[in-house]
Steps between C-alpha positions, in 0.01 A plus 500: 500500500868535526601161380345233275648169403372205300386182656402224263387772261298661784537785744706515815533780751728470803326569825772761576374700205167546679662652808600863562818606318638646822497159667261582783322165452160644396336458160585759238277650238560608147301821557759582772798419282547161666485642858261420777261769624721577807822551293311680231360752751848561637643534155217728393536706818865561437438596138211726604702670775783562251248645251361727766847623593579562136177691457570717800855565377364601163241723660763671712721554196216650302407718791855632539532564131172689501600714795844569355346614175246717685779655711721582202211678323380714797823654638688492826193522715359185365848341501539569872174326561605204295809450708288405799511140610306273269184361661462135560309311229224449745465877564269744325732563198434160361163460666279548186721267295506222755127531572420481128711189452357335808143575397558369152655177621236441768220559255633245254585215738277570804293176495782273391741637762240475776440132433872420463577685824229312684644161398864590558675351803554846659126543536481191715787570737271666754282196527646315791190332644357177370661218315639529149222273374229735629682798351510328158125426525428865573727596210314262271160646590622860464663411167168351382305812596745755360579325177132429426423863537799631305516223235375711209743779581820299564459203260670575166524874557531736207842617616650156421552294182324195646227499235759507219687205659173309529429534129854404405492186724157398373603532138823312576309206655256494208791481254636197700181297481682230307739412779429141606547328832781288357702810401506617855572153638209522740456192717126484468283243306171670416361171381459396865158629619636617842784688333266665247270604782787658696621686184149643445486610865847664478395688188182615674692620803758699304221669299310576816784719630360802314159465669645551848554841657706420804871423444477210745210346303695538176793317666259230616398432137866467401560262788197282411615493139843392601370224729281358217816493279691310764214252534489447129878436484480267798222292338695478175837404650367306798746695718523848655561778248822697506564865438650415157169343403286783639631803303448346150152387601417846626624653171277255312196591713556873445529445124175299494312738724631837371371670812354848463708796618779278623760777531266733677411235755868421559581867551196546723607216728855627502400856595232439764529145639631451853877478443534212740287284272718565199831452685432164663266205494332305221304807379829689438655192332211441266474873418870516421467200266208672325716805443778272360249328273375833368857620437584173319197534269611851408847376407401163343705423190585205281789386722267479802283242316784317323383619158687652212448871434321413173253270672438751774428779250267274297299413809488856626381628158238226470646355186533159660381319812692239699184290538429452124817587315699202372805671361630709792633395836493185703176596675298472181627147432376365833254216490132588528376509858308194634131498554429732791370346826367832628120493448501866399767448237333177379167686461678781319662255254164329454333834420773584254447162327127559481550845357738361245246235401225756475717723282569205264129411487410861433745513208349180357146635543587829328645307205190287471276809523693672223476186285124479565460862406684444172282195425180698571614774259583249224191274549243710306732525203556123494124430524433743221759332281347155567149623412623660176677181410188291556282738302748500222509124483133447544316798349145557611232422229150638548230299314171646376199389700143425356186493709308174477241317695588268769357196321611573145733207498237255627409257214181390664340828469322393177319212667345721760124570459400838391431744765158531631292764341256685721142457390214733563167361606172696484337535832 
């Protein structure tokens, strides 16, 4: 992104910054140094032709030096042979060298060059029959077949640093998790159910880019994501969204989604997508904005968010958070948000309250259990002390016991008649 200015503390990019630097009217791309695919190919072709000429000149120079050294060391006979006209670089004298270089280059970039050549405009000049629409349809089908078959070979190849850029971008977005929607001045109110739904769909679409294999399908995910963003802004503002509103919202969506292998997908689309899609149309516009959003995230600093360097460093290091800190920044002193009207957010808040209540009840229960355990441990000792105190106060006396008849204490026993005496009678 060649220019960035502040707009109400937000982000603003002139539409001219999205166009090709050479003024051809097509959309530019950061991967092409701000040029469109057409101008980039022309620029790259000129540089490559100059490099080839320099290589041939160097090869001729080395060949002449080698022949001169050989002639000086083998006498006049060899010298007379060396004065013969120098062969053309394409002749047999440089044949082994040129064949080796050509084989090495073709082996390294064979698949990538084949696909690029197929989608270049020169490969379609011979196609005179049929309308341009039918030609584009054929190109789309061929692109789908070729890129599906070659996806594992040409996506994030080992000869590039795409994987390294992916990890750097992913870590950068993770470090910026604290950035709020207010800091970016995004014109979206996620408390509105329709807006929240569109935000979720936009995040899903931008994450889904990595699951597609065809460049056109990846562009389709970017386009759907962008349309959901425009819908969310329109619902919030009750008026059509502008380009100044779109880019901050796209940056916010990318920060929330942290899409996997973002740089690899951007480079894949840049290398193998039909150039006409990237140069014109809504697909090219949305893709260019995604490249700008990615570049902005990589260069995001305190000034971009209207923060002091100290606040920015505290947030980046995790020492403070703008959502809960009360001593830093204006964002932390904002009033608490109102009760959400989104059913999902309301249910989430309710669940958090229930969990908080359960945690409090669990703490109370644990305290009561510990108190009960202490009481159970001290209860036998207290009972033993009470028993000892009672025994000490009321000692136990054991009286002697005498055996007596049941009716010993009956005073009327003397008035009873004597017991009957058995008498024996003779038979």
